[in-house]
C-alpha positions in Angstrom: -26.9 39.1 6.6 -27.5 42.9 5.9 -28.1 45.0 9.0 -31.7 45.7 10.0 -32.8 49.3 9.4 -33.5 51.4 12.4 -37.1 52.0 13.6 -38.6 55.0 12.0 -37.9 58.4 13.6 -41.6 59.0 14.0 -41.6 56.4 16.8 -40.3 58.7 19.5 -39.2 57.6 23.0 -42.4 59.3 24.3 -44.6 57.2 22.1 -42.8 54.0 23.1 -43.3 54.9 26.7 -47.0 55.7 26.1 -47.4 52.3 24.4 -45.8 50.5 27.3 -48.0 52.5 29.8 -51.1 51.4 27.8 -50.0 47.7 28.0 -49.3 48.1 31.7 -52.7 49.6 32.3 -54.5 46.8 30.6 -52.5 44.3 32.5 -53.5 46.0 35.7 -57.1 45.6 34.8 -56.9 42.0 33.4 -54.6 40.4 35.9 -52.2 37.6 35.2 -52.7 37.6 31.4 -49.6 39.4 30.1 -49.1 37.3 27.0 -52.7 37.5 26.0 -52.7 41.3 26.5 -49.6 41.5 24.3 -51.4 39.4 21.6 -54.4 41.8 21.7 -52.0 44.7 21.1 -50.4 42.7 18.2 -53.8 42.3 16.5 -54.5 46.0 16.8 -51.1 47.2 15.6 -51.2 44.7 12.7 -54.5 46.2 11.5 -56.1 42.8 12.1 -58.9 41.6 14.3 -59.1 39.5 17.4 -61.3 36.5 18.3 -61.4 35.4 21.9 -62.9 32.0 22.6 -63.5 30.9 26.2 -66.1 30.2 28.8 -68.2 33.0 30.2 -66.8 35.0 33.1 -63.1 34.8 32.3 -62.5 38.4 31.3 -63.1 38.5 27.5 -65.3 41.7 27.7 -63.0 43.2 30.3 -60.0 42.9 27.9 -62.0 44.7 25.1 -63.1 47.5 27.4 -59.7 48.0 29.0 -58.0 48.1 25.6 -60.3 50.7 24.2 -60.1 52.8 27.3 -56.3 52.7 27.5 -56.0 53.7 23.9 -58.5 56.5 23.9 -60.5 55.0 21.1 -64.3 55.1 20.4 -65.9 51.9 21.6 -69.2 50.2 20.9 -70.5 46.8 22.2 -73.0 44.7 20.4 -74.5 41.7 22.2 -75.1 39.1 19.5 -78.3 37.1 20.0 -80.3 34.7 17.8 -82.7 37.5 16.8 -80.0 40.1 15.9 -80.4 41.5 12.4 -77.6 42.8 10.1 -79.2 46.3 10.3 -78.7 46.2 14.1 -75.0 46.1 13.5 -74.4 48.0 10.2 -77.2 50.6 10.3 -80.3 51.4 8.2 -81.6 53.9 5.7 -84.8 55.5 6.8 -87.1 57.6 4.5 -87.4 61.2 5.6 -90.7 62.6 4.5 -89.6 66.2 4.8 -86.6 65.9 2.5 -88.1 63.0 0.5 -84.9 61.2 0.7 -83.5 58.2 2.5 -81.2 59.2 5.4 -78.6 56.7 6.5 -78.4 56.0 10.3 -75.1 54.4 11.0 -75.0 51.4 13.3 -72.6 50.5 16.1 -70.0 49.2 13.6 -69.1 52.9 12.9 -66.6 53.1 15.7 -62.9 52.4 16.4 -63.2 49.4 18.6 -66.2 47.1 18.1 -66.9 44.4 20.6 -69.0 41.7 19.0 -69.9 39.9 22.1 -70.8 36.2 21.8 -70.7 36.4 18.1 -71.5 32.8 17.5 -74.9 33.1 19.2 -76.1 35.1 16.1 -77.2 33.3 12.9 -74.9 33.2 9.9 -76.7 36.0 8.1 -75.8 38.4 10.9 -72.3 37.0 11.4 -71.6 37.6 7.7 -72.7 41.3 8.0 -69.3 42.0 9.5 -67.3 40.4 6.7 -67.0 43.5 4.4 -66.3 45.7 7.4 -63.5 43.5 8.6 -61.9 42.9 5.2 -62.4 46.3 3.5 -63.0 48.7 6.4 -66.2 49.8 4.8 -69.9 49.0 4.7 -72.1 48.9 1.6 -75.8 49.4 2.1 -78.4 50.1 -0.6 -75.6 50.5 -3.2 -73.8 53.2 -1.2 -70.4 52.5 0.4 -69.7 54.1 3.7 -66.1 54.2 5.0 -65.4 53.1 8.6 -63.2 55.1 11.0 -59.5 54.5 11.0 -58.3 52.7 13.0 -61.1 50.1 13.0 -60.7 47.0 15.2 -63.1 44.2 15.9 -62.8 42.1 19.1 -65.2 39.2 18.9 -65.9 36.8 21.7 -67.5 33.5 21.4 -68.5 30.6 23.6 -67.1 27.2 22.9 -69.0 25.7 20.0 -70.2 22.7 22.0 -72.4 25.0 24.2 -76.1 25.2 23.3 -77.4 28.0 21.1 -74.2 28.6 19.1 -73.7 28.8 15.4 -70.1 28.0 14.4 -68.3 30.7 12.4 -67.6 29.6 8.8 -64.0 29.3 7.7 -64.2 32.4 5.6 -65.2 34.5 8.7 -62.5 32.8 10.9 -59.9 33.8 8.4 -60.7 37.4 8.9 -59.4 37.3 12.5 -55.7 37.7 12.7 -55.5 35.9 16.0 -57.6 33.6 18.1 -56.8 33.2 21.8 -58.3 31.8 25.0 -57.8 33.6 28.4 -58.3 30.6 30.7 -58.7 30.7 34.4 -56.5 33.2 36.4 -53.7 31.9 38.5 -54.2 31.8 42.3 -52.6 35.2 43.0 -54.5 37.0 40.3 -57.8 35.5 41.3 -57.2 36.5 44.9 -56.6 40.1 43.8 -59.7 40.0 41.7 -61.8 38.8 44.6 -60.5 41.3 47.1 -60.1 44.3 44.7 -62.4 46.9 43.2 -65.0 46.2 40.6 -63.3 46.0 37.2 -66.0 48.2 35.5 -65.2 51.0 38.0 -61.5 50.7 37.4 -61.9 50.7 33.6 -64.1 53.8 33.9 -61.3 55.5 35.8 -58.6 54.5 33.3 -56.8 57.3 31.5 -56.0 57.1 27.8 -52.3 56.6 27.1 -52.6 56.9 23.3 -55.0 58.2 20.7 -56.1 57.3 17.2 -53.3 59.3 15.5 -50.8 57.4 17.6 -52.3 54.1 16.5 -51.9 55.1 12.9 -48.3 56.0 13.4 -47.6 52.7 15.2 -49.2 50.8 12.4 -46.9 52.6 10.0 -44.0 51.7 12.2 -44.9 48.0 12.1 -44.6 48.1 8.3 -41.0 49.2 8.7 -39.8 46.4 11.1 -37.3 44.3 9.2 -37.8 40.6 8.3 -34.8 38.8 6.8 -35.0 36.5 3.8 -34.1 33.6 6.2 -37.0 34.6 8.4 -39.4 34.7 5.5 -38.1 31.3 4.4 -39.0 30.0 7.9 -42.5 31.3 7.6 -42.9 29.7 4.1 -41.6 26.3 5.5 -44.3 26.5 8.2 -47.0 27.1 5.5 -45.7 24.3 3.4 -45.6 21.8 6.3 -49.1 22.8 7.3 -50.4 21.6 3.9 -48.5 18.3 4.2 -48.9 17.4 7.9 -50.7 14.3 8.8 -54.3 15.0 10.0 -54.6 18.3 8.2 -57.3 18.5 5.6 -56.9 22.2 4.8 -53.5 23.9 5.4 -52.6 27.5 5.7 -53.1 29.9 2.9 -50.7 32.6 1.7 -52.9 35.2 3.5 -52.3 33.3 6.7 -48.6 33.6 6.1 -48.9 37.4 5.5 -50.9 37.7 8.7 -48.3 35.7 10.6 -45.4 37.8 9.3 -47.2 41.1 10.0 -48.2 40.0 13.5 -44.5 39.0 14.2 -43.4 42.5 13.2 -45.9 44.0 15.6 -44.7 41.6 18.3 -41.1 42.6 17.8 -42.1 46.3 17.9 -43.8 45.8 21.2 -40.6 44.2 22.6 -38.6 47.2 21.4 -36.9 45.5 18.4 -36.5 46.7 14.8 -36.3 43.2 13.4 -38.2 39.9 13.6 -36.7 36.8 15.3 -37.9 33.2 14.9 -39.1 33.4 18.5 -41.6 36.1 17.4 -43.0 33.7 14.8 -43.1 30.9 17.4 -44.9 33.0 20.0 -47.7 33.8 17.5 -48.0 30.7 15.3 -50.6 28.8 17.3 -52.8 31.9 17.8 -52.6 32.7 14.0 -52.8 29.2 12.6 -55.0 27.3 15.1 -58.4 28.6 13.9 -57.3 28.4 10.2 -56.3 24.8 10.1 -59.0 22.2 9.2 -58.5 18.8 10.7 -59.4 15.6 8.9 -60.9 14.1 12.1 -63.3 15.8 14.4 -61.3 14.6 17.4 -58.3 16.7 16.3 -58.1 20.4 17.0 -56.5 23.2 15.1 -54.4 24.5 18.0 -53.0 20.9 18.6 -52.2 20.6 14.9 -50.5 24.0 15.0 -48.3 23.0 17.9 -47.3 19.8 16.1 -46.5 21.7 12.9 -44.5 24.3 14.7 -42.4 21.6 16.5 -41.8 19.8 13.2 -40.1 22.7 11.3 -36.6 23.6 12.2 -35.1 27.1 12.1 -32.4 27.3 9.5 
């Protein structure tokens, strides 16, 4: 096997230390969720988007706020409701009588980190308003295309679909999210610290940025240069193939899902200080990448459960 190339020289020791400080700071604000915080950084550095599904009150919004504050990025929050319109997210053109022209007023989507809070409480028309922004990093209104800032990162939260007042996201929209994760309840030690500690909002407001938008662009370029061997790519392809043949799966993983899995694994390796991807990186991400993309034949089956079964059925060569 050929030797893996070194990480690019642009990724200096100072930047690696700053990246680690950013992760440590988010972990200090969202206690006991080290793996989930790492996955959030994976989604950002992979130029993907993150979907967090869980019950209210478990830290979904805290994670989004803490991440944006630690990275020194622009942040906007949109509370999705049943009466939210696409213009409330994207912006609107308003006629200016003085200039006799329409002036575009950008919406909250024109930011670095957009928190789409409880996205599945909005109707499908408003949900789909984000599709072009997430896929193309641009917004087209009235025939005019407006570029979004770089980096652009959507963190969407959603309540479990069996709760009242929810509109399930369509498969095409789910596929735009690189990862889906659930935070779950904190462990006893973390919950005790939360109950006895300072208000999370106060701590987030006091957080100091460890990186900036230029650093994120450099880190994303570094992810592209992390090495994935032919054998590793073959392992990913075997997982994709098995997903299309596995019992109980009606719709398996697409090539785009495989690209997302491989790019996410490169970001995961980078966060661990490696210049090459290991099968363990793929395994650490597979359920988060595949669980929301798999379509089960029976309603009783879940995507994450199928993803676990597929992962355990494919051996590493």
